[in-house]
C-alpha positions as CSV (number, residue, x, y, z in Angstrom):
1,R,69.8,-13.9,17.1
2,Y,70.5,-17.5,17.6
3,R,68.7,-18.7,15.0
4,G,71.3,-16.3,13.0
5,R,74.3,-18.2,14.5
6,A,73.1,-21.7,13.9
7,S,72.1,-21.0,10.0
8,T,76.0,-19.1,10.2
9,W,77.1,-22.5,11.9
10,L,75.3,-24.6,9.1
11,N,76.6,-22.9,6.5
12,K,80.4,-23.5,7.2
13,G,78.9,-26.9,8.3
14,N,77.8,-27.9,4.8
15,A,80.7,-25.6,3.3
16,L,83.4,-27.8,5.1
17,Y,81.1,-31.3,4.1
18,L,81.3,-30.2,0.2
19,M,84.9,-29.5,0.7
20,A,85.8,-33.1,2.4
21,T,83.6,-34.8,0.3
22,S,85.0,-33.6,-2.8
23,A,88.7,-33.8,-1.7
24,V,88.3,-37.8,-0.6
25,K,86.3,-38.3,-4.3
26,G,89.5,-36.5,-5.9
27,L,92.2,-38.4,-3.7
28,V,90.1,-41.9,-4.4
29,S,89.5,-41.4,-8.3
30,A,94.0,-40.4,-8.2
31,A,94.6,-43.1,-6.2
32,A,92.3,-45.7,-8.5
33,G,94.3,-44.1,-11.6
34,G,97.8,-44.4,-10.8
35,L,97.0,-47.9,-9.2
36,L,95.9,-49.5,-12.1
37,P,98.7,-48.4,-14.7
38,Y,101.1,-49.8,-11.9
39,V,99.6,-53.0,-11.1
40,C,99.8,-53.5,-15.1
41,C,103.1,-52.5,-15.6
42,S,104.2,-54.8,-12.2
43,H,102.4,-57.7,-12.9
44,A,104.5,-57.3,-16.8
45,A,107.2,-56.6,-15.0
46,M,108.6,-53.4,-16.4
47,P,111.0,-51.1,-14.4
48,N,110.6,-48.6,-12.3
49,L,112.0,-45.9,-14.9
50,I,108.6,-47.0,-16.5
51,T,105.9,-48.2,-13.8
52,V,106.1,-45.1,-11.7
53,P,105.9,-42.9,-14.1
54,A,103.0,-44.2,-15.8
55,A,101.0,-44.7,-12.5
56,V,102.2,-40.8,-11.8
57,L,100.5,-39.8,-15.2
58,G,97.3,-42.8,-14.4
59,S,96.7,-40.3,-11.3
60,I,96.7,-36.8,-12.9
61,A,94.6,-38.2,-15.7
62,S,92.0,-39.5,-13.5
63,L,92.5,-36.3,-11.2
64,T,91.7,-34.4,-14.1
65,W,88.6,-36.4,-15.1
66,Y,87.2,-36.3,-11.8
67,A,87.6,-32.2,-11.6
68,R,85.9,-32.1,-15.1
69,V,83.1,-34.0,-13.9
70,Y,83.0,-32.1,-10.9
71,I,82.9,-29.2,-13.0
72,Q,80.6,-29.8,-15.5
73,G,78.2,-32.5,-13.9
74,Y,78.4,-35.7,-16.0
75,Y,80.7,-37.9,-16.6
76,F,81.0,-38.4,-20.7
77,D,80.9,-35.8,-23.6
78,K,77.0,-34.9,-24.7
79,R,77.4,-34.7,-28.3
80,C,74.5,-33.3,-30.3
81,G,74.8,-34.8,-33.9
82,I,74.2,-31.7,-36.4
83,Q,72.1,-33.6,-39.2
84,A,68.9,-32.6,-38.9
85,D,66.8,-30.1,-41.1
86,L,65.8,-27.4,-39.2
87,R,64.7,-25.2,-42.3
88,Q,61.0,-25.2,-41.0
89,K,61.9,-24.7,-37.3
90,V,62.4,-21.0,-35.4
91,A,64.5,-20.9,-32.6
92,V,64.5,-17.9,-30.0
93,V,68.0,-17.9,-28.3
94,T,68.2,-15.1,-25.3
95,G,71.5,-13.8,-24.8
96,G,73.3,-14.4,-27.9
97,T,76.4,-11.9,-27.8
98,I,79.3,-13.4,-29.8
99,G,81.6,-15.7,-27.3
100,G,78.8,-16.9,-24.7
101,L,76.9,-20.1,-24.7
102,G,73.4,-18.5,-26.5
103,Y,75.3,-17.4,-29.6
104,A,77.3,-20.8,-29.8
105,S,73.6,-22.8,-29.4
106,A,72.0,-20.0,-31.9
107,E,75.2,-21.2,-34.5
108,I,74.6,-24.7,-34.3
109,L,70.6,-24.4,-35.1
110,A,71.6,-21.8,-37.8
111,K,73.8,-23.9,-39.5
112,M,71.1,-27.1,-39.2
113,G,68.7,-24.6,-41.2
114,A,66.7,-22.7,-38.6
115,T,65.4,-19.6,-38.4
116,V,66.9,-18.0,-35.2
117,V,66.4,-15.1,-33.3
118,L,68.4,-13.9,-30.7
119,T,68.1,-11.4,-28.0
120,V,71.0,-9.0,-26.8
121,R,71.1,-5.9,-25.0
122,S,72.3,-3.5,-27.7
123,D,72.6,-2.9,-31.4
124,R,76.1,-3.0,-31.9
125,K,76.2,-6.6,-30.1
126,G,72.9,-7.9,-32.1
127,N,74.9,-6.4,-35.4
128,E,78.0,-8.3,-34.8
129,A,76.1,-11.6,-33.7
130,I,73.6,-11.8,-36.7
131,E,76.3,-10.8,-39.5
132,A,78.7,-13.8,-38.1
133,L,76.0,-16.4,-37.7
134,K,75.4,-14.9,-41.4
135,L,78.1,-16.3,-42.3
136,A,78.7,-19.4,-40.6
137,A,75.2,-20.1,-41.6
138,G,75.2,-19.7,-45.0
139,H,71.4,-18.1,-44.8
140,T,69.7,-14.8,-44.1
141,R,67.1,-16.1,-41.9
142,I,68.9,-14.6,-38.8
143,S,67.9,-11.6,-36.7
144,Y,68.2,-9.8,-33.4
145,V,65.5,-8.0,-30.7
146,V,67.6,-6.0,-28.1
147,I,65.7,-7.1,-24.5
148,D,67.0,-6.5,-21.0
149,F,65.5,-8.9,-18.6
150,L,66.2,-6.5,-16.1
151,S,63.6,-4.4,-17.4
152,K,59.5,-6.2,-17.2
153,K,58.9,-3.2,-20.1
154,S,61.8,-4.5,-22.3
155,V,60.5,-8.0,-22.1
156,R,56.8,-7.3,-22.8
157,A,58.0,-5.2,-25.8
158,G,60.4,-7.8,-26.9
159,A,58.2,-10.7,-26.7
160,A,56.1,-8.7,-28.6
161,T,58.2,-7.8,-31.4
162,I,58.7,-11.5,-31.9
163,I,54.6,-12.4,-32.1
164,A,54.4,-10.2,-34.1
165,T,57.0,-11.2,-36.7
166,H,56.5,-14.6,-36.2
167,A,53.8,-17.2,-36.9
168,S,55.2,-20.2,-34.8
169,L,58.1,-20.9,-32.3
170,D,59.4,-24.4,-32.1
171,M,62.2,-23.7,-29.7
172,L,63.3,-21.3,-26.8
173,I,66.4,-21.5,-25.6
174,L,66.8,-19.3,-22.1
175,N,70.4,-18.4,-21.9
176,A,70.4,-14.2,-20.8
177,G,71.4,-14.2,-17.3
178,V,73.9,-12.0,-15.5
179,G,76.6,-13.8,-12.5
180,G,76.9,-10.5,-10.4
181,G,75.4,-7.6,-9.1
182,A,73.0,-6.1,-7.1
183,W,70.6,-9.3,-5.8
184,A,67.2,-7.8,-7.0
185,D,69.5,-7.0,-10.7
186,L,70.1,-11.2,-10.5
187,W,66.7,-11.9,-9.2
188,M,65.3,-10.0,-11.9
189,C,67.7,-11.0,-14.7
190,N,68.0,-14.6,-13.8
191,Q,64.6,-15.8,-12.5
192,V,61.8,-13.1,-13.2
193,G,62.9,-11.7,-16.4
194,P,63.1,-15.5,-18.3
195,F,59.5,-16.7,-16.6
196,L,57.7,-13.6,-18.0
197,F,59.3,-13.7,-21.4
198,T,58.3,-17.6,-21.5
199,Q,54.7,-16.8,-20.0
200,L,54.4,-14.0,-22.7
201,L,55.4,-16.3,-25.3
202,T,53.7,-19.1,-24.3
203,P,50.3,-18.9,-26.2
204,L,52.6,-18.5,-29.7
205,L,54.6,-21.8,-28.6
206,A,51.2,-23.9,-28.0
207,K,49.9,-22.4,-31.1
208,T,52.8,-24.2,-33.1
209,A,52.9,-27.3,-30.4
210,K,49.4,-28.1,-31.9
211,S,50.6,-27.8,-35.7
212,S,54.1,-29.2,-35.4
213,P,54.3,-33.5,-35.2
214,D,57.5,-32.8,-33.2
215,G,56.2,-30.4,-30.7
216,V,58.2,-27.5,-29.3
217,R,60.7,-27.4,-26.9
218,V,61.8,-24.9,-24.0
219,T,65.5,-24.8,-22.2
220,A,66.5,-23.2,-19.5
221,V,70.7,-23.2,-19.5
222,S,71.6,-23.4,-15.9
223,S,75.4,-23.9,-14.3
224,G,77.5,-25.5,-11.7
225,A,77.5,-22.6,-9.8
226,H,75.1,-24.1,-7.0
227,K,77.6,-26.6,-6.0
228,R,80.1,-23.5,-4.3
229,A,76.7,-21.5,-2.9
230,S,75.4,-21.2,0.7
231,M,72.2,-20.5,1.7
232,N,71.2,-18.0,4.8
233,Y,68.3,-20.4,5.9
234,V,67.1,-17.0,8.3
235,N,66.8,-14.5,5.8
236,P,67.2,-15.9,1.7
237,Y,68.2,-12.5,0.2
238,E,71.0,-11.9,2.1
239,R,74.4,-13.3,1.5
240,A,75.3,-15.6,3.9
241,A,78.5,-15.7,6.2
242,E,81.6,-16.7,4.9
């Protein structure tokens, strides 16, 4: 009982600490953003009609930039040049439903010429995605496999289909996942399923790596949700006290 209380207070303390430090950083960022235009305008002897709005806008812009950095986890945009020739490459992207990060990733790779295989949870979603991708990419080397990452049987069947239909695999993007539901489903879909899928495709990845001068890539998509999460240290599988 006492360990449970200690864990609860520890979680609350961590949450308060994160909130306090984030608030302080945001205020410092806003102050710095407003101070710069204020000093510049004052040095140039500009009237308050210009100085004050400039300082306010600077504070807002700086605070907005800090919020963006906090959410995205990096300071400057990470851009990807899309001039590469990937016509000899094969990419598998999990969670390729239209409107998601997986679909956006698949679209970029397909436009570079890569052969793209999506995993989706239904034929309807798969057909919608590949038709849109074919139109955007200008080629037809795009297909899908129905996989439910809540089912090890489905994961094994999907991996077997990919191995049977492709002689190589250069890129594997693990994007499929869920953000809510039963804890067992979260664990299966977000951790166990992708791990099993990667393990089953490893022989094909290893085979490709031996013959490709560029090697192979396995990328796991994550999020910044952990920044706002807490852990029940006594029982990690139970929701932490709010």
